[in-house]
C-alpha positions in Angstrom: 74.6 87.9 106.1 74.8 91.1 107.8 77.8 93.8 107.7 78.0 97.0 109.6 80.8 99.8 109.1 80.7 103.2 110.7 79.8 106.2 108.4 78.0 109.1 107.8 75.2 106.9 107.0 75.9 103.8 108.8 73.9 101.7 106.4 76.0 102.0 103.2 78.4 99.8 101.8 81.5 100.6 100.3 83.4 99.7 97.7 86.8 98.9 100.0 84.6 96.9 102.2 83.7 94.9 99.1 87.0 94.6 97.7 88.7 93.6 101.2 86.2 90.6 101.5 87.1 89.5 97.7 90.7 89.5 98.5 89.9 87.3 101.2 88.0 85.1 98.7 90.4 85.2 96.1 93.5 84.2 98.7 91.3 81.2 99.6 90.7 80.0 96.0 94.4 80.3 95.2 95.4 78.5 98.3 93.1 75.5 97.4 94.5 75.5 93.9 97.6 75.5 95.1 97.2 72.7 97.5 95.3 70.9 95.0 98.3 70.9 92.7 100.7 69.7 95.5 98.8 66.9 96.4 98.6 66.0 92.9 102.5 66.2 92.2 103.0 64.3 95.5 100.9 61.6 94.3 102.9 61.5 91.3 106.3 61.4 93.0 105.0 58.5 95.1 103.7 56.4 91.8 107.5 57.1 90.3 108.9 56.1 93.3 106.8 52.7 93.3 106.9 51.8 89.6 109.4 54.1 87.3 108.3 52.5 84.2 104.6 53.8 84.7 106.0 57.3 84.6 108.7 58.9 83.0 108.9 62.9 83.9 112.0 63.2 83.1 111.3 62.2 79.7 108.5 64.7 79.6 110.4 67.6 80.6 113.2 67.3 78.2 110.6 66.9 75.8 108.8 70.2 76.8 112.2 71.9 77.0 113.1 71.4 73.5 110.4 73.5 72.3 110.0 77.3 72.9 106.2 76.9 74.0 107.2 74.0 76.1 109.7 76.2 78.1 107.4 79.0 78.1 104.6 76.6 80.0 107.2 75.4 82.1 108.5 78.8 83.0 104.9 80.2 83.9 103.9 77.0 86.1 107.1 77.5 88.1 106.7 81.3 88.3 103.0 80.6 89.4 104.0 78.3 92.2 107.0 80.6 93.5 104.8 83.5 93.7 101.9 82.0 95.7 104.8 80.6 97.8 106.1 84.0 98.3 102.8 85.3 99.1 102.0 82.6 101.6 105.4 83.3 103.4 104.5 86.9 103.8 101.0 86.7 105.0 102.6 84.0 107.4 105.0 86.1 108.6 102.7 89.0 108.7 100.3 87.3 111.0 102.8 85.7 113.3 104.3 89.4 113.6 101.5 91.1 114.1 101.9 94.2 111.6 103.1 97.3 112.5 102.7 98.2 116.6 100.8 101.0 117.8 103.2 103.6 119.2 102.9 106.5 121.1 105.3 109.0 123.2 105.0 109.1 126.8 107.0 111.4 129.4 109.3 108.7 129.6 109.6 107.4 126.4 108.2 105.4 123.4 105.5 102.8 123.9 104.9 100.0 121.5 101.6 97.9 121.7 101.4 95.1 119.5 98.4 94.4 117.6 98.1 91.1 118.7 97.2 92.6 122.2 95.2 95.1 120.7 93.2 92.0 118.8 93.0 90.4 121.9 91.5 93.4 123.7 88.8 94.0 120.7 87.6 90.5 120.9 87.2 90.1 124.5 85.6 93.3 124.4 83.2 92.4 121.5 82.4 88.9 123.2 81.1 91.0 126.6 78.2 92.8 124.3 75.0 90.8 125.5 73.6 88.7 122.6 77.5 88.2 121.1 78.1 84.5 121.3 81.4 84.1 119.2 83.6 87.0 117.9 86.7 87.0 115.5 88.9 89.9 115.5 91.9 91.2 112.7 93.7 94.4 113.4 95.4 96.3 110.8 97.4 99.9 111.3 96.6 101.8 108.2 97.6 105.5 108.2 94.6 106.8 109.4 94.7 104.6 112.5 93.7 101.6 113.4 90.8 99.4 111.8 88.9 96.2 113.1 87.6 93.8 111.0 85.1 91.4 113.2 83.1 88.1 112.4 80.9 86.6 115.0 78.1 85.0 115.8 75.0 86.1 117.7 71.9 85.0 120.0 68.5 84.7 117.7 66.8 87.1 120.1 69.0 89.8 119.5 68.6 92.8 116.9 71.9 92.6 114.7 71.9 96.4 113.9 71.6 97.2 117.4 73.8 94.9 118.9 76.3 95.6 116.0 76.3 99.2 116.9 76.7 98.5 120.5 79.7 96.6 119.6 81.3 99.2 117.4 80.7 101.7 120.1 82.1 99.6 123.0 85.2 98.4 121.0 85.9 102.1 120.4 85.3 103.5 123.7 87.3 100.6 125.2 90.6 100.6 122.7 90.8 104.4 123.4 90.5 103.9 126.9 93.0 101.2 127.3 95.5 101.4 124.5 95.2 105.2 124.1 94.3 105.4 120.2 91.1 106.3 118.5 89.9 103.3 116.1 89.3 104.6 112.5 87.1 102.0 111.7 85.3 99.2 113.4 83.8 97.1 110.5 81.2 94.1 111.8 80.4 90.7 109.9 77.6 88.6 111.4 77.6 85.5 109.7 76.1 82.9 111.9 73.0 83.2 114.4 73.0 80.6 117.1 69.9 78.5 117.8 69.6 75.7 120.1 73.2 75.0 120.7 74.0 75.2 117.3 74.8 77.8 114.6 72.7 78.7 111.5 74.8 80.4 108.7 73.4 83.7 107.1 73.7 83.4 103.3 
């Protein structure tokens, strides 16, 4: 898997980049565990509805609540589910709302540009680069400006370092010209190489 990030040395790998990918991996693991747990609970509820004499969860709960350790375990499980639920709700609303918009002053007043609009622009611009087959983009707005994280597929005949630098340069210039703001960072992850109508994942 090839990643490119602009810096004084374009080939260095920063701790912040690794941290961003680790957070995404942790979210996916937590979501998988959360979904699997809900599936088990749903299955148990179906069994209780079909044959209540087989399973008696209310008896288990009553027995657990009679002991301090049981109350602690129930509290931890409930708190964990609540925390994950809040996390998923926050993530869903953040992506839906597009995050903090880009705002700048014109002679007639403020101009607001949603991150969703910038994201669409970045994807189209990256896909216009020769050798790019597919590209997804996530745009975030930090104190130092806009950050773009691009994940995509390229053709097998291209040089990945060269096409990555071209994507970074093209995206920076086009966003500056159309949106009127500088990109603080354009981070690229090439995860697939297309070949004969298929894609080969870079491990």
